[in-house]
N, C-alpha and C positions, 0 to 999 in steps of 0.2 A: 636306775639301770646301770649295772656295772659289767665291764668286759675285762677279762683277765685270762691270759697269762702271757708273759713275755719271756722268750728264750733268747739267749745270747748266741749269735753266730760265732762258732768257734773255728778259727781258720788256722791256728797254729798248734803244734803239740806242746804240752806243758810238762815241765819237770820241776817237782817241788824242791825248794832249796831253803835252807835256814839262813837268815840274814841278820839275826839279832845282834851279832857282834861287829857289824860293818856300818860305817858311817855312810850316809846317802851318797856323798861324792865319790866314795870308793866302790860303790856297788856297780856291777855291770848291768847292762840293759836287761838281759835275760833274768838276772837275779831280782832286779827291781820289779819286773813284770810279774814274775812268779809270786813274789811276796804280796803284790797288790791283788793278784787273782786269788791267792789263798785267803786273804782278809775278806774279799768279796764273798767267797764261798762260805766263810764262817759267819757271814752277815755282820761283820765288824765294819760297818759302812764308813764311819768317820776315819778309821785307820786306812781302809782301802782308798778312800778319796784322797787322802794325803799322799799315799804312795803313788797313785796314778798321776797326781799333780807333779810329784818329784820326777817321775819317769818322763813326763812330757817336757819338763823344764830341762833336764839333763840330756835327753835324747829326742829332740823335737822331730827329727827325720829318721828315726831308727827303725829297726826291723819290726818292732812290736807297737809302734806308735798308732797305727790305724786300728789294730785290734783293741788296744787300750782305750781308744776313744769310743769305740762301740760299747765296751764294757762300762765306761764311765756314764754313757747315756742310760744304760740299764740301772746303774747305781743311782742316778738322779730319780729315775722312776720309782725305785724301791724306797727312796727317801721322800717321795711325794713332792719333789722339787721340780714342778712342771715348767717353771720359767727357765731354769737352767737346762732342763731337758730340751726345751724348744730351741734355745740358743745353740746348744751343742749339736743338735741334729741338723739345724740349718747350716752351721759351719761345716759339718762333715759333708753335707750335700754339695756345698760350694767347692770344697777342696778335693773331694774324691767322687765325682759324679759317675765314674765308671767302675767303682769298687764292686767286687762280687757281692758285698752285703749292703749296697747302697739302698736296696729296697727296705732294709731294716731301718735305716735312718729316715726314709720317707714315711714309713709306718709310724715310727716313734714321734716324728714331727706332728702327725695327725693326732696321735694319742695325747700328746701334751696339750694341744689346743682344745681337744675334746674335753679332757679332764678339767681344764681351766674354765671352760664355758659351762659345763654341767655343774661344777662345784659352785660357780657364781649364781646360777639359777636356783640351786637348792638353798643357798644362804639367803638370797633375796626373798624367796618364797617364805621361808621360815621366819624372817625378820619382819617383813611388812606386807607380803602378798601382792605387791604392786605388779601390774601387768607390764609396765614400761621397764623392762630389764634389758641389759646389754647382751645381745646375742652374737656380737661380732666374733668372739672366739669360736663359737659353734659354726658360724659361716666359714671361718678360716679352716676349721677342722674338716668340713665337708670338701673344701677345695683341695686340701692336702691329701685326703684319702682318694679323691678323684685323680690327682696326679699320680698316686701310687698305682691305681688300677690301669691308667693309660700307659704308664711307662713299664710297669712290671705285672702284666695280666696273669702270669703264672706264679707269682710270688706266693709263698705259704701264708702270707699275712693278708691276702686280698679278702678272704672269707670274713675275717673279723672286721676289716675295714668296711666291707659292704654292710654288715650288720649295724655298725655304728652310723653309717650314712643314712640307713633307713630310720634309725632313731632320731637323728638330727632333723631329717625332713619332717617327721611327725612333730617334733618339738617346735620347730620354726613355724609350722602351719598353725599349731595350737596357740603359739604366742601371738600371731596376727589376730586370731579369733578373740583372745583375751583382750587385746588392745581395742578391737572393734566393739566389744561389749562395754569397755570403758567409755568409748566415744558415744555409744548409744545412750548410756546413762546421763551424759552431759549434752544430749540433743545435737551432737555433731554428726548428723546423719550422712553427709557427704564423705567425711573421713572414715566413718564406719563402713560404708559401702565400698570405698576404695580398698580398705584393708581386706575385706572379704573377697573382693575381686582378685586381689593378689594371691589369696589362698587357692582359689579355683583355677587360676591360670598358671601359677608357678609351682604349686604343690598338689597336682591332681592325684587322685586315688589315695590321699591321706585321710585318716579318720576325721579330721577337722572339716572336711569338705561339706558334710551335711549341715553342721552348725553354721558354717560360713554362708551357705545358700539361704538358710532360714533367717539369718540376720539381714541378709540382703533384701529379702522379701519385706521385712519390717522397715528397714531403712528407706527403701523406695516408696513404701506406702506413706511413711511420714513426710516424705518430700513431695507427695502427690504425683508420683510417676508410676501410674498403674501398669503401663506396658512393660517397663523394666521389672516391676514387682512380679507380674505374671510370668515373665520368662524365667526368673529365678525360681518361682514356685513350681513351674513345669519340670525344671531340672531336679528340684528337690523330690518331687513326687515320683519322677522316673527312676532316679538313681538311689534314693533313700526312702522308699515307701514306708519303712518302719520307724522313721524319725519321730522323736517324742513330740514334736510340734505338729504332727499330722495325726489327727484324731477323727475317726469315722469319716475320712475323706475331706476334712476341714482343717484349715491352717489355724493353729492357736498361737497367738502372739505371746511373747514372754512378758511384755509390759515393762521392759527395762527402762525406758525413759521416765516412767512414773515412779521408779524407785529412787530417783534423785531429785525430788522437787524442792531444791533449796531456794531460798530467797535471793533476790538480786544482790542484796547487801552481803550475804554470805559468800556468794560467788566472787564478787569483786574484792573481798577482803580475805580470800582463800580460807574461809571458814573460821576466821578469828573473831568475827563479830558475833555476839550473842544477843 
């Protein structure tokens, strides 16, 4: 799932200027800024990056410094350099918390963490499909977007932030269910039930809730805890009557534990023994 597009808050008037015959040390702040902006608009990102860097070095407290930093953040986004974007946005927030475009920095901080987390999930899924993936960047992104909504509820970036937060909640909830299935296959029923409990309590109304309740029924039955299993089953039948594991009013187990009947020797040797 992708969300795009980012606009650069433009706070100053621009006047195009030719600077080809001037050395960086001889260039005025306005000329340097305009040349960097021109390169950015021409999508000459490496040139723009070097010019913004020169501007910040020669005029660290100049008239165009803050605007140049905002545009550098956008530049990092266009280059898919999310680590630099995250660092730059956090620095801007610390230095200019009352800036008129501070909401843009808050938003980009969330976008950076979101893209880092989502990209890591895709790579891990394509490479090995393991359920145990690091979701910390997505958790950070959720918090960053939440900060934006609290501090700047009327920001033009809140709608996109909210959409990303919905996706993050769905992803985190399904991640817990994947891990719960992993535990079920290895007969770790307590761990599986706890993961599903997390989904139900911390991520209500996500699509993963039905699967979480169904796994809870199975886990509690394997632990010989019929009351807890029945409670989970009632919630499943009440809230998700069309769930795939409910057939003609009966609960149908997935049989996940039976899919991983490895020998004791295979388990203790991590599958290396044949």
